[in-house]
Phi, psi and omega in degrees: 000129179267157176093190184259150175279168179298321179297319178296320177297314180298319178299315180294316180295322180293324176295319179297320179295318179298326183276326189241357177059231192305311182300323180292328180296319180294312181290327179295318180295322177292320179295317179293321177299316179296318178300313181297322180291325187261352182286146180299328179297322179293320179295321179293318180295321178294322181291328181284337184281000000 
């Protein structure tokens, strides 16, 4: 599997939030939402439902 796992994304986003506070929180939530929408696991879960 290529790319980053959800845990790796969360770790990176949490570090960004610690360093940059409020602006990073907004962008982190959007980045995580996009990751969840575009990740193959999300597509598989939607297809199974």
